[in-house]
SEGUKOL-893101 format. One record per residue (C-alpha): residue number from 1; x, y, z. Coordinates in steps of 0.25 Angstrom, whole numbers, plus 5000, padded with zeros to 4 digits. Layout:
+-----+------+-------+------+
: num : east : north :   up :
+-----+------+-------+------+
: NUM :    X :     Y :    Z :
...
+-----+------+-------+------+
! end
This chain:
+-----+------+-------+------+
: num : east : north :   up :
+-----+------+-------+------+
:   1 : 5021 :  4983 : 5058 :
:   2 : 5020 :  4995 : 5068 :
:   3 : 5028 :  4996 : 5080 :
:   4 : 5028 :  5007 : 5089 :
:   5 : 5042 :  5010 : 5098 :
:   6 : 5044 :  5019 : 5109 :
:   7 : 5059 :  5020 : 5104 :
:   8 : 5066 :  5025 : 5089 :
:   9 : 5064 :  5015 : 5082 :
:  10 : 5074 :  5011 : 5071 :
:  11 : 5068 :  5008 : 5056 :
:  12 : 5079 :  5001 : 5049 :
:  13 : 5073 :  4986 : 5053 :
:  14 : 5060 :  4989 : 5048 :
:  15 : 5064 :  4995 : 5035 :
:  16 : 5070 :  4982 : 5032 :
:  17 : 5057 :  4976 : 5038 :
:  18 : 5049 :  4979 : 5026 :
:  19 : 5059 :  4976 : 5017 :
:  20 : 5054 :  4966 : 5007 :
:  21 : 5057 :  4960 : 4993 :
:  22 : 5041 :  4965 : 4988 :
:  23 : 5044 :  4977 : 4991 :
:  24 : 5050 :  4986 : 4982 :
:  25 : 5047 :  5002 : 4992 :
:  26 : 5051 :  5005 : 5005 :
:  27 : 5042 :  5018 : 5012 :
:  28 : 5045 :  5023 : 5028 :
:  29 : 5040 :  5036 : 5035 :
:  30 : 5047 :  5041 : 5046 :
:  31 : 5041 :  5050 : 5055 :
:  32 : 5048 :  5060 : 5063 :
:  33 : 5046 :  5068 : 5076 :
:  34 : 5047 :  5082 : 5071 :
:  35 : 5049 :  5095 : 5078 :
:  36 : 5037 :  5101 : 5076 :
:  37 : 5022 :  5101 : 5074 :
:  38 : 5011 :  5113 : 5073 :
:  39 : 5023 :  5121 : 5073 :
:  40 : 5026 :  5118 : 5086 :
:  41 : 5040 :  5112 : 5089 :
:  42 : 5039 :  5098 : 5095 :
:  43 : 5052 :  5094 : 5102 :
:  44 : 5045 :  5077 : 5106 :
:  45 : 5035 :  5068 : 5101 :
:  46 : 5028 :  5059 : 5111 :
:  47 : 5020 :  5046 : 5105 :
:  48 : 5009 :  5036 : 5113 :
:  49 : 5003 :  5025 : 5106 :
:  50 : 4991 :  5014 : 5107 :
:  51 : 5000 :  5004 : 5102 :
:  52 : 4993 :  4993 : 5100 :
:  53 : 4982 :  5001 : 5092 :
:  54 : 4993 :  5008 : 5084 :
:  55 : 5000 :  4993 : 5081 :
:  56 : 4986 :  4987 : 5076 :
:  57 : 4981 :  5002 : 5070 :
:  58 : 4995 :  5001 : 5061 :
:  59 : 4994 :  4987 : 5059 :
:  60 : 4981 :  4990 : 5051 :
:  61 : 4988 :  5004 : 5044 :
:  62 : 4999 :  4995 : 5039 :
:  63 : 4988 :  4983 : 5033 :
:  64 : 4982 :  4996 : 5026 :
:  65 : 4996 :  4999 : 5019 :
:  66 : 4996 :  4985 : 5015 :
:  67 : 4984 :  4984 : 5008 :
:  68 : 4983 :  4997 : 5002 :
:  69 : 4997 :  4999 : 4999 :
:  70 : 5002 :  4984 : 4997 :
:  71 : 5015 :  4987 : 5005 :
:  72 : 5023 :  4978 : 5010 :
:  73 : 5026 :  4980 : 5024 :
:  74 : 5025 :  4991 : 5034 :
:  75 : 5033 :  4996 : 5048 :
:  76 : 5026 :  5007 : 5056 :
:  77 : 5033 :  5011 : 5068 :
:  78 : 5030 :  5023 : 5078 :
:  79 : 5036 :  5030 : 5092 :
:  80 : 5029 :  5031 : 5103 :
:  81 : 5036 :  5040 : 5115 :
:  82 : 5045 :  5053 : 5116 :
:  83 : 5050 :  5057 : 5102 :
:  84 : 5060 :  5067 : 5098 :
:  85 : 5060 :  5076 : 5087 :
:  86 : 5067 :  5069 : 5075 :
:  87 : 5064 :  5055 : 5079 :
:  88 : 5056 :  5044 : 5071 :
:  89 : 5041 :  5045 : 5077 :
:  90 : 5035 :  5035 : 5065 :
:  91 : 5039 :  5024 : 5055 :
:  92 : 5032 :  5017 : 5045 :
:  93 : 5039 :  5008 : 5034 :
:  94 : 5033 :  5002 : 5021 :
:  95 : 5038 :  4993 : 5010 :
:  96 : 5031 :  4989 : 4998 :
:  97 : 5031 :  4985 : 4985 :
:  98 : 5030 :  4999 : 4978 :
:  99 : 5036 :  5012 : 4983 :
: 100 : 5019 :  5019 : 4982 :
: 101 : 5014 :  5009 : 4990 :
: 102 : 5025 :  5011 : 5002 :
: 103 : 5023 :  5026 : 5001 :
: 104 : 5010 :  5026 : 5002 :
: 105 : 5009 :  5015 : 5012 :
: 106 : 5020 :  5022 : 5021 :
: 107 : 5012 :  5036 : 5021 :
: 108 : 4999 :  5028 : 5022 :
: 109 : 5004 :  5019 : 5036 :
: 110 : 5011 :  5033 : 5042 :
: 111 : 4999 :  5041 : 5040 :
: 112 : 4988 :  5030 : 5045 :
: 113 : 4998 :  5027 : 5057 :
: 114 : 4996 :  5042 : 5059 :
: 115 : 4981 :  5043 : 5058 :
: 116 : 4977 :  5031 : 5065 :
: 117 : 4988 :  5026 : 5077 :
: 118 : 4985 :  5031 : 5091 :
: 119 : 4997 :  5036 : 5091 :
: 120 : 4999 :  5050 : 5101 :
: 121 : 5012 :  5059 : 5100 :
: 122 : 5014 :  5069 : 5110 :
: 123 : 5020 :  5084 : 5105 :
: 124 : 5031 :  5089 : 5114 :
: 125 : 5033 :  5104 : 5110 :
: 126 : 5045 :  5115 : 5112 :
: 127 : 5035 :  5123 : 5122 :
: 128 : 5034 :  5111 : 5131 :
: 129 : 5020 :  5107 : 5126 :
: 130 : 5015 :  5093 : 5123 :
: 131 : 5003 :  5087 : 5117 :
: 132 : 4998 :  5074 : 5111 :
: 133 : 4994 :  5072 : 5097 :
: 134 : 4986 :  5062 : 5089 :
: 135 : 4994 :  5056 : 5078 :
: 136 : 4980 :  5052 : 5072 :
: 137 : 4975 :  5068 : 5073 :
: 138 : 4987 :  5073 : 5068 :
: 139 : 4982 :  5070 : 5052 :
: 140 : 4970 :  5081 : 5054 :
: 141 : 4980 :  5093 : 5060 :
: 142 : 4980 :  5102 : 5049 :
: 143 : 4964 :  5103 : 5048 :
: 144 : 4954 :  5101 : 5058 :
: 145 : 4941 :  5094 : 5055 :
: 146 : 4932 :  5108 : 5058 :
: 147 : 4941 :  5114 : 5048 :
: 148 : 4938 :  5102 : 5038 :
: 149 : 4922 :  5104 : 5036 :
: 150 : 4924 :  5120 : 5040 :
: 151 : 4917 :  5124 : 5025 :
: 152 : 4907 :  5114 : 5026 :
: 153 : 4901 :  5114 : 5040 :
: 154 : 4899 :  5128 : 5036 :
: 155 : 4886 :  5122 : 5027 :
: 156 : 4876 :  5122 : 5038 :
: 157 : 4871 :  5109 : 5033 :
: 158 : 4883 :  5103 : 5038 :
: 159 : 4889 :  5112 : 5049 :
: 160 : 4897 :  5103 : 5059 :
: 161 : 4883 :  5094 : 5065 :
: 162 : 4884 :  5090 : 5048 :
: 163 : 4898 :  5088 : 5049 :
: 164 : 4898 :  5079 : 5062 :
: 165 : 4888 :  5070 : 5054 :
: 166 : 4897 :  5070 : 5042 :
: 167 : 4907 :  5066 : 5053 :
: 168 : 4898 :  5054 : 5058 :
: 169 : 4895 :  5048 : 5046 :
: 170 : 4901 :  5037 : 5040 :
: 171 : 4901 :  5035 : 5024 :
: 172 : 4904 :  5023 : 5016 :
: 173 : 4908 :  5025 : 5002 :
: 174 : 4910 :  5012 : 4993 :
: 175 : 4919 :  5014 : 4980 :
: 176 : 4930 :  5025 : 4981 :
: 177 : 4930 :  5027 : 4965 :
: 178 : 4926 :  5039 : 4956 :
: 179 : 4915 :  5040 : 4966 :
: 180 : 4921 :  5036 : 4980 :
: 181 : 4932 :  5046 : 4977 :
: 182 : 4923 :  5059 : 4977 :
: 183 : 4914 :  5053 : 4986 :
: 184 : 4923 :  5050 : 4998 :
: 185 : 4932 :  5063 : 4996 :
: 186 : 4918 :  5069 : 4999 :
: 187 : 4915 :  5062 : 5010 :
: 188 : 4928 :  5064 : 5017 :
: 189 : 4928 :  5079 : 5014 :
: 190 : 4913 :  5079 : 5020 :
: 191 : 4920 :  5074 : 5033 :
: 192 : 4911 :  5060 : 5032 :
: 193 : 4917 :  5054 : 5046 :
: 194 : 4919 :  5040 : 5040 :
: 195 : 4920 :  5034 : 5025 :
: 196 : 4921 :  5022 : 5020 :
: 197 : 4927 :  5017 : 5007 :
: 198 : 4924 :  5004 : 5000 :
: 199 : 4933 :  5002 : 4990 :
: 200 : 4941 :  4990 : 4984 :
: 201 : 4947 :  4996 : 4973 :
: 202 : 4960 :  5000 : 4969 :
: 203 : 4965 :  5014 : 4962 :
: 204 : 4965 :  5013 : 4947 :
: 205 : 4971 :  5023 : 4938 :
: 206 : 4957 :  5025 : 4931 :
: 207 : 4951 :  5030 : 4944 :
: 208 : 4958 :  5042 : 4946 :
: 209 : 4951 :  5051 : 4937 :
: 210 : 4938 :  5050 : 4945 :
: 211 : 4943 :  5045 : 4958 :
: 212 : 4948 :  5058 : 4966 :
: 213 : 4951 :  5051 : 4979 :
: 214 : 4965 :  5045 : 4972 :
: 215 : 4979 :  5047 : 4964 :
: 216 : 4985 :  5042 : 4953 :
: 217 : 4996 :  5036 : 4962 :
: 218 : 4987 :  5027 : 4971 :
: 219 : 4983 :  5018 : 4960 :
: 220 : 4982 :  5004 : 4964 :
: 221 : 4977 :  5006 : 4977 :
: 222 : 4966 :  5003 : 4985 :
: 223 : 4956 :  5016 : 4984 :
: 224 : 4951 :  5011 : 4997 :
: 225 : 4962 :  5016 : 5005 :
: 226 : 4968 :  5027 : 4996 :
: 227 : 4953 :  5034 : 4996 :
: 228 : 4952 :  5033 : 5011 :
: 229 : 4968 :  5040 : 5012 :
: 230 : 4963 :  5050 : 5003 :
: 231 : 4951 :  5055 : 5012 :
: 232 : 4958 :  5054 : 5025 :
: 233 : 4969 :  5062 : 5021 :
: 234 : 4957 :  5073 : 5014 :
: 235 : 4948 :  5072 : 5027 :
: 236 : 4957 :  5067 : 5040 :
: 237 : 4942 :  5068 : 5048 :
: 238 : 4936 :  5057 : 5042 :
: 239 : 4938 :  5041 : 5043 :
: 240 : 4941 :  5032 : 5033 :
: 241 : 4935 :  5017 : 5031 :
: 242 : 4942 :  5008 : 5021 :
: 243 : 4934 :  4995 : 5015 :
: 244 : 4943 :  4991 : 5003 :
: 245 : 4933 :  4982 : 4998 :
: 246 : 4922 :  4979 : 4990 :
: 247 : 4909 :  4982 : 4995 :
: 248 : 4900 :  4968 : 4994 :
: 249 : 4889 :  4960 : 4998 :
: 250 : 4897 :  4955 : 5010 :
: 251 : 4908 :  4964 : 5016 :
: 252 : 4899 :  4976 : 5014 :
: 253 : 4892 :  4976 : 5030 :
: 254 : 4907 :  4978 : 5035 :
: 255 : 4909 :  4990 : 5026 :
: 256 : 4895 :  4998 : 5027 :
: 257 : 4894 :  4995 : 5043 :
: 258 : 4894 :  5010 : 5051 :
: 259 : 4893 :  5018 : 5036 :
: 260 : 4879 :  5027 : 5035 :
: 261 : 4882 :  5030 : 5021 :
: 262 : 4888 :  5023 : 5008 :
: 263 : 4892 :  5028 : 4996 :
: 264 : 4891 :  5020 : 4985 :
: 265 : 4904 :  5023 : 4975 :
: 266 : 4902 :  5011 : 4968 :
: 267 : 4901 :  5008 : 4952 :
: 268 : 4897 :  4995 : 4950 :
: 269 : 4880 :  4990 : 4953 :
: 270 : 4884 :  4980 : 4962 :
: 271 : 4890 :  4988 : 4972 :
: 272 : 4879 :  4999 : 4970 :
: 273 : 4868 :  4987 : 4972 :
: 274 : 4876 :  4983 : 4985 :
: 275 : 4878 :  4995 : 4991 :
: 276 : 4863 :  4998 : 4988 :
: 277 : 4859 :  4988 : 4995 :
: 278 : 4866 :  4989 : 5007 :
: 279 : 4862 :  5002 : 5009 :
: 280 : 4847 :  4998 : 5011 :
: 281 : 4850 :  4984 : 5018 :
: 282 : 4859 :  4992 : 5029 :
: 283 : 4852 :  5007 : 5028 :
: 284 : 4864 :  5014 : 5021 :
: 285 : 4862 :  5028 : 5016 :
: 286 : 4868 :  5025 : 5001 :
: 287 : 4874 :  5035 : 4990 :
: 288 : 4878 :  5029 : 4977 :
: 289 : 4883 :  5036 : 4966 :
: 290 : 4885 :  5031 : 4952 :
: 291 : 4891 :  5034 : 4937 :
: 292 : 4890 :  5033 : 4923 :
: 293 : 4902 :  5040 : 4915 :
: 294 : 4895 :  5054 : 4916 :
: 295 : 4883 :  5052 : 4925 :
: 296 : 4883 :  5052 : 4940 :
: 297 : 4871 :  5045 : 4951 :
: 298 : 4870 :  5045 : 4966 :
: 299 : 4857 :  5041 : 4973 :
: 300 : 4857 :  5039 : 4988 :
: 301 : 4850 :  5029 : 4997 :
: 302 : 4846 :  5030 : 5011 :
: 303 : 4839 :  5020 : 5020 :
: 304 : 4823 :  5022 : 5019 :
: 305 : 4812 :  5023 : 5030 :
: 306 : 4808 :  5012 : 5036 :
: 307 : 4792 :  5013 : 5032 :
: 308 : 4786 :  5008 : 5018 :
: 309 : 4787 :  5020 : 5007 :
: 310 : 4776 :  5028 : 5006 :
: 311 : 4767 :  5031 : 4993 :
: 312 : 4773 :  5044 : 4991 :
: 313 : 4788 :  5041 : 4995 :
: 314 : 4796 :  5052 : 5004 :
: 315 : 4810 :  5057 : 5000 :
: 316 : 4815 :  5048 : 5010 :
: 317 : 4808 :  5036 : 5005 :
: 318 : 4811 :  5040 : 4992 :
: 319 : 4827 :  5033 : 4994 :
: 320 : 4828 :  5022 : 4986 :
: 321 : 4839 :  5011 : 4984 :
: 322 : 4845 :  5006 : 4971 :
: 323 : 4837 :  4995 : 4970 :
: 324 : 4826 :  5002 : 4969 :
: 325 : 4830 :  5006 : 4957 :
: 326 : 4836 :  4993 : 4951 :
: 327 : 4832 :  4983 : 4960 :
: 328 : 4843 :  4973 : 4953 :
: 329 : 4856 :  4977 : 4950 :
: 330 : 4861 :  4980 : 4937 :
: 331 : 4869 :  4971 : 4928 :
: 332 : 4885 :  4976 : 4931 :
: 333 : 4889 :  4983 : 4918 :
: 334 : 4877 :  4989 : 4915 :
: 335 : 4882 :  5003 : 4918 :
: 336 : 4898 :  5005 : 4915 :
: 337 : 4906 :  5009 : 4925 :
: 338 : 4918 :  5021 : 4926 :
: 339 : 4926 :  5010 : 4920 :
: 340 : 4917 :  5007 : 4908 :
: 341 : 4909 :  5019 : 4906 :
: 342 : 4920 :  5028 : 4909 :
: 343 : 4921 :  5041 : 4921 :
: 344 : 4924 :  5054 : 4920 :
: 345 : 4929 :  5057 : 4936 :
: 346 : 4919 :  5068 : 4939 :
: 347 : 4907 :  5059 : 4938 :
: 348 : 4909 :  5051 : 4950 :
: 349 : 4917 :  5060 : 4957 :
: 350 : 4905 :  5071 : 4957 :
: 351 : 4895 :  5060 : 4959 :
: 352 : 4905 :  5052 : 4972 :
: 353 : 4903 :  5069 : 4979 :
: 354 : 4889 :  5068 : 4977 :
: 355 : 4888 :  5054 : 4986 :
: 356 : 4896 :  5061 : 4995 :
: 357 : 4888 :  5074 : 4995 :
: 358 : 4875 :  5064 : 4997 :
: 359 : 4881 :  5057 : 5007 :
: 360 : 4884 :  5070 : 5016 :
: 361 : 4870 :  5074 : 5014 :
: 362 : 4866 :  5060 : 5020 :
: 363 : 4874 :  5063 : 5031 :
: 364 : 4870 :  5076 : 5034 :
: 365 : 4856 :  5072 : 5030 :
: 366 : 4854 :  5084 : 5021 :
: 367 : 4841 :  5086 : 5013 :
: 368 : 4840 :  5082 : 4998 :
: 369 : 4849 :  5069 : 4999 :
: 370 : 4847 :  5058 : 4989 :
: 371 : 4838 :  5048 : 4992 :
: 372 : 4836 :  5038 : 4981 :
: 373 : 4838 :  5047 : 4970 :
: 374 : 4846 :  5047 : 4961 :
: 375 : 4854 :  5057 : 4955 :
: 376 : 4859 :  5058 : 4940 :
: 377 : 4870 :  5067 : 4937 :
: 378 : 4875 :  5067 : 4921 :
: 379 : 4890 :  5075 : 4922 :
: 380 : 4888 :  5080 : 4908 :
: 381 : 4877 :  5087 : 4907 :
: 382 : 4875 :  5091 : 4921 :
: 383 : 4859 :  5085 : 4920 :
: 384 : 4858 :  5080 : 4937 :
: 385 : 4843 :  5070 : 4938 :
: 386 : 4838 :  5066 : 4950 :
: 387 : 4831 :  5053 : 4950 :
: 388 : 4820 :  5051 : 4960 :
: 389 : 4820 :  5035 : 4965 :
: 390 : 4809 :  5029 : 4975 :
: 391 : 4811 :  5016 : 4982 :
: 392 : 4804 :  5006 : 4976 :
: 393 : 4795 :  4996 : 4983 :
: 394 : 4799 :  4985 : 4975 :
: 395 : 4814 :  4988 : 4980 :
: 396 : 4821 :  4973 : 4982 :
: 397 : 4830 :  4981 : 4992 :
: 398 : 4822 :  4994 : 5000 :
: 399 : 4808 :  4991 : 4999 :
: 400 : 4799 :  4986 : 5009 :
: 401 : 4797 :  4971 : 5005 :
: 402 : 4814 :  4969 : 5000 :
: 403 : 4819 :  4956 : 4992 :
: 404 : 4834 :  4962 : 4995 :
: 405 : 4836 :  4961 : 5010 :
: 406 : 4852 :  4957 : 5011 :
: 407 : 4864 :  4960 : 5003 :
: 408 : 4866 :  4948 : 4995 :
: 409 : 4878 :  4947 : 4983 :
: 410 : 4869 :  4941 : 4971 :
: 411 : 4861 :  4955 : 4973 :
: 412 : 4874 :  4960 : 4967 :
: 413 : 4879 :  4951 : 4956 :
: 414 : 4874 :  4954 : 4942 :
: 415 : 4870 :  4939 : 4942 :
: 416 : 4867 :  4928 : 4949 :
: 417 : 4875 :  4921 : 4942 :
: 418 : 4888 :  4930 : 4944 :
: 419 : 4898 :  4919 : 4950 :
: 420 : 4895 :  4912 : 4936 :
: 421 : 4901 :  4924 : 4929 :
: 422 : 4914 :  4928 : 4939 :
: 423 : 4926 :  4920 : 4943 :
: 424 : 4937 :  4923 : 4954 :
: 425 : 4950 :  4923 : 4945 :
: 426 : 4956 :  4917 : 4957 :
: 427 : 4950 :  4904 : 4956 :
: 428 : 4955 :  4900 : 4945 :
: 429 : 4970 :  4893 : 4947 :
: 430 : 4981 :  4902 : 4939 :
: 431 : 4985 :  4890 : 4930 :
: 432 : 4969 :  4891 : 4923 :
: 433 : 4970 :  4907 : 4922 :
: 434 : 4974 :  4904 : 4906 :
: 435 : 4963 :  4896 : 4904 :
: 436 : 4955 :  4909 : 4904 :
: 437 : 4954 :  4922 : 4896 :
: 438 : 4952 :  4935 : 4902 :
: 439 : 4943 :  4947 : 4898 :
: 440 : 4947 :  4961 : 4903 :
: 441 : 4932 :  4969 : 4902 :
: 442 : 4939 :  4982 : 4907 :
: 443 : 4939 :  4995 : 4900 :
: 444 : 4952 :  4996 : 4891 :
: 445 : 4956 :  5008 : 4900 :
: 446 : 4956 :  4998 : 4913 :
: 447 : 4965 :  4988 : 4907 :
: 448 : 4974 :  4999 : 4903 :
: 449 : 4975 :  5004 : 4917 :
: 450 : 4974 :  4990 : 4923 :
: 451 : 4979 :  4979 : 4916 :
: 452 : 4977 :  4965 : 4921 :
: 453 : 4991 :  4958 : 4921 :
: 454 : 4997 :  4945 : 4917 :
: 455 : 4981 :  4943 : 4911 :
: 456 : 4978 :  4943 : 4895 :
: 457 : 4964 :  4947 : 4891 :
: 458 : 4954 :  4950 : 4882 :
: 459 : 4949 :  4964 : 4884 :
: 460 : 4936 :  4967 : 4881 :
: 461 : 4930 :  4980 : 4888 :
: 462 : 4918 :  4978 : 4896 :
: 463 : 4911 :  4992 : 4889 :
: 464 : 4912 :  4986 : 4875 :
: 465 : 4906 :  4973 : 4878 :
: 466 : 4897 :  4972 : 4869 :
: 467 : 4906 :  4973 : 4857 :
: 468 : 4916 :  4962 : 4863 :
: 469 : 4923 :  4958 : 4851 :
: 470 : 4926 :  4944 : 4859 :
: 471 : 4923 :  4930 : 4857 :
: 472 : 4923 :  4921 : 4871 :
: 473 : 4927 :  4907 : 4866 :
: 474 : 4920 :  4898 : 4871 :
: 475 : 4934 :  4889 : 4874 :
: 476 : 4939 :  4900 : 4884 :
: 477 : 4937 :  4903 : 4897 :
: 478 : 4935 :  4921 : 4901 :
: 479 : 4938 :  4928 : 4912 :
: 480 : 4934 :  4943 : 4911 :
: 481 : 4937 :  4952 : 4920 :
: 482 : 4936 :  4969 : 4922 :
: 483 : 4939 :  4977 : 4934 :
: 484 : 4933 :  4971 : 4946 :
: 485 : 4924 :  4961 : 4939 :
: 486 : 4911 :  4969 : 4936 :
: 487 : 4912 :  4969 : 4922 :
: 488 : 4916 :  4958 : 4920 :
: 489 : 4905 :  4952 : 4926 :
: 490 : 4896 :  4958 : 4918 :
: 491 : 4902 :  4955 : 4905 :
: 492 : 4902 :  4938 : 4910 :
: 493 : 4888 :  4938 : 4911 :
: 494 : 4884 :  4947 : 4899 :
: 495 : 4894 :  4936 : 4891 :
: 496 : 4888 :  4924 : 4899 :
: 497 : 4874 :  4930 : 4895 :
: 498 : 4880 :  4931 : 4881 :
: 499 : 4883 :  4914 : 4883 :
: 500 : 4899 :  4916 : 4886 :
: 501 : 4899 :  4906 : 4899 :
: 502 : 4915 :  4906 : 4898 :
: 503 : 4917 :  4920 : 4904 :
: 504 : 4919 :  4925 : 4919 :
: 505 : 4922 :  4938 : 4926 :
: 506 : 4935 :  4938 : 4936 :
: 507 : 4929 :  4944 : 4950 :
: 508 : 4936 :  4956 : 4954 :
: 509 : 4942 :  4958 : 4938 :
: 510 : 4957 :  4963 : 4935 :
: 511 : 4960 :  4965 : 4949 :
: 512 : 4958 :  4949 : 4954 :
: 513 : 4965 :  4946 : 4941 :
: 514 : 4977 :  4955 : 4943 :
: 515 : 4978 :  4948 : 4958 :
: 516 : 4977 :  4933 : 4952 :
: 517 : 4986 :  4936 : 4942 :
: 518 : 4996 :  4942 : 4952 :
: 519 : 4995 :  4930 : 4962 :
: 520 : 4997 :  4921 : 4950 :
: 521 : 5009 :  4926 : 4943 :
: 522 : 5011 :  4914 : 4934 :
: 523 : 4995 :  4915 : 4930 :
: 524 : 4995 :  4918 : 4916 :
: 525 : 4979 :  4922 : 4908 :
+-----+------+-------+------+
! end
């Protein structure tokens, strides 16, 4: 709840209101009128607020805190009118299951209130002067925008006009993991005016060695919220738009609307082909990167000219899409991701920064941009190769006579019978769950860091699929799961090809299992 008061308020009843048997911690923050500001003596403050807007925005902030930190309740109180030195101007109280969540949520709420609420304060100085201050702008008072970009605008290729182009640009980053962390950091520091972050995952301990936006204390929290707060503190002059979801064929239009450039920082074929097809069909510039152990690749696609291909394609016409190279999406799991193949942090970090730099080049229209070509970096021996790829006249997507003209779910399935291979765990009654045998195909390190509670599983790592020494009994039914459902689906497809038909992949993987058994505590596997 949020309330504005024209007179001093008593917080005691609100503290009682915050008490809840489900809450194990309480945290609060009080703001008082101090007697100085920027080296000048202050004798009083006066606050004015647009009440309806304050209340609606405050509700959004509290809802965000509940979603991000899992808090139980929150109360926000703010004074209006004239206040003397020492009076309380703002109070925030939060109750939560644990103290860490309470501390973080309380700080988040007070910071967002100061930045986002339409509240102004007038300072009364000891020398008789007064002036109004917009509380939303105070967070950037220690640095000016001109100072922030001063070393960058010295460059003749950028200058003040280039910085203005960056400020006006809107770039969407899909995935805030290893690639996304570094790409987002560079985009924020460069001054991209609006940065969108699309990320559905939570932070895991195994992410920390390569995902530089996060800290160990953040484990278990949603990456999108963590990333947004870190970027906003890094550069107060930019705007961050958060999308706590996995982009798919149903929701992509709402996410990509208004963005000029998309950075693909995902780690699976389905996402990469979906983003490629979106870029082609909706005329977006797309910058993709991928990594495999000590190797990184980066490529860029931009909407080609409307006219037919020339006999000798020009540099612009050379822009090819992903389906010019691979008309059909490869099978999931044919190339291992970070979990299966391993990764050293520097590889995604460098590649993510290169994605951001390529995006900046597109915004500024600098020469020598990637146009369908693929740059391949070998981090072991520092070999760098540029492979030129031309648009294919047979491409099913971007040729003159494409067979793919719209986004369809079936284009991103590894098999037309995918629905026969998967199962929603919530569809199984708790009393029947014991009839299934669970098979965990995550790697050893994943199981150690994130065990699935209340689930007895056979552990068969995906990376050792060909060497599995396990016989699937014909009289039993098996549910195979991984972290998110991609590797388990590949396993089920391969097993069914080998004649094992009593196996299914658990949709959304380990997280779905955790939620299922938390919702049904008496259920036993």
